[in-house]
C-alpha positions as CSV (number, residue, x, y, z in Angstrom):
1,M,-6.7,13.2,-58.3
2,I,-3.4,15.1,-59.4
3,K,-3.5,18.1,-61.9
4,I,-1.4,17.6,-64.8
5,E,0.1,21.1,-64.2
6,D,1.2,20.0,-60.7
7,L,3.5,17.1,-62.5
8,P,7.2,17.7,-63.3
9,H,7.5,19.3,-66.7
10,D,9.2,15.9,-67.9
11,L,5.9,13.9,-67.2
12,Q,3.6,16.2,-68.3
13,E,3.5,15.2,-72.0
14,E,3.3,11.7,-71.0
15,A,0.5,12.3,-68.7
16,I,-1.5,14.0,-71.2
17,E,-1.2,11.3,-73.7
18,L,-2.2,8.8,-71.0
19,K,-5.0,10.6,-70.3
20,F,-6.6,10.3,-73.6
21,N,-5.5,6.8,-74.3
22,S,-8.6,4.6,-74.4
23,L,-6.7,1.3,-74.5
24,A,-4.8,2.6,-71.6
25,K,-8.0,3.0,-69.7
26,D,-9.2,-0.4,-70.4
27,S,-6.2,-2.0,-69.2
28,F,-6.2,0.0,-66.3
29,E,-9.6,-1.3,-65.2
30,S,-8.6,-4.6,-66.0
31,M,-5.4,-5.4,-64.8
32,Q,-3.4,-5.3,-61.6
33,L,-1.6,-1.8,-61.0
34,E,1.9,-3.2,-61.3
35,N,1.3,-5.2,-64.2
36,F,-0.5,-2.3,-65.7
37,W,2.7,0.0,-65.5
38,V,4.8,-2.8,-66.6
39,R,2.9,-3.1,-69.7
40,L,3.4,0.6,-70.6
41,Q,6.9,0.7,-70.0
42,T,7.7,1.1,-73.7
43,E,4.9,3.5,-74.3
44,Y,5.5,5.8,-71.1
45,P,8.9,5.1,-69.7
46,K,9.2,8.0,-67.3
47,R,5.7,7.6,-66.1
48,S,6.0,3.9,-65.6
49,S,9.5,3.8,-64.0
50,R,8.4,6.4,-61.3
51,S,5.1,4.4,-60.6
52,L,7.0,1.2,-60.6
53,R,9.5,2.6,-57.9
54,I,6.7,3.3,-55.6
55,L,4.7,0.3,-56.1
56,V,7.2,-2.6,-56.4
57,P,8.9,-2.5,-52.9
58,F,5.4,-2.7,-51.2
59,S,3.4,-4.5,-53.6
60,S,1.3,-6.4,-51.1
61,T,-0.3,-6.0,-47.9
62,Y,2.4,-8.6,-46.3
63,L,5.3,-7.0,-47.9
64,C,3.9,-3.5,-46.6
65,K,3.5,-4.9,-42.9
66,T,7.0,-6.4,-43.1
67,G,8.6,-3.1,-44.3
68,F,6.9,-1.3,-41.7
69,S,7.9,-3.8,-39.0
70,A,11.5,-3.6,-40.1
71,L,11.4,0.1,-40.2
72,M,10.3,0.4,-36.5
73,T,12.9,-2.1,-35.6
74,L,15.7,-0.1,-37.0
75,N,14.2,3.3,-35.4
76,T,14.4,2.5,-31.6
77,Q,15.4,4.8,-29.2
78,H,18.9,3.5,-29.1
79,R,19.2,3.6,-32.9
80,N,17.6,6.5,-34.5
81,R,19.1,7.4,-37.9
82,L,17.3,9.8,-40.4
83,N,18.4,8.0,-43.3
84,V,17.5,4.4,-43.1
85,E,17.4,3.5,-46.7
86,S,20.4,1.3,-46.8
87,D,19.7,-0.5,-43.7
88,L,16.0,-1.2,-44.5
89,R,17.1,-2.5,-48.1
90,C,19.6,-5.1,-46.5
91,T,16.7,-6.0,-43.6
92,L,14.1,-6.7,-46.2
93,S,16.7,-8.4,-49.1
94,P,16.0,-12.1,-49.4
95,T,19.4,-12.4,-49.7
96,P,21.2,-13.1,-46.3
97,P,24.3,-10.9,-46.1
98,R,27.8,-12.5,-45.9
99,I,29.4,-10.3,-43.1
100,D,31.7,-13.0,-42.2
101,N,33.0,-13.2,-45.8
102,L,33.4,-9.5,-45.9
103,V,35.4,-9.4,-42.6
104,A,37.6,-12.1,-43.7
105,N,38.5,-10.3,-46.9
106,K,39.2,-6.9,-45.2
107,H,42.8,-6.3,-44.6
108,C,44.0,-4.3,-41.8
109,Q,46.4,-1.4,-42.3
110,Y,49.3,-1.4,-39.8
111,S,50.4,2.0,-38.7
112,H,54.0,2.8,-39.0
């Protein structure tokens, strides 16, 4: 359990309000976690956006396993970068990259 004092100052007020909100407690027990935070976005925007940023990319076991597998593929002995966020986003995105289109639109700069 996280102590309210340990939270950043901008989240402490929302956390105190949320702690004593009985309707939110009932919703928390009856809803999926992602749906709970989406529902509370207008009431607790800072806390909700932080929670959703963590929950949404790995909202199911399948997506979590897929993400971990992609991360292991990206971090091989031949390709070990510390920051793989952009590469991981491209790998996990359902939209296929259009590299041929990007290359075709790139104009070479000739030296003088």
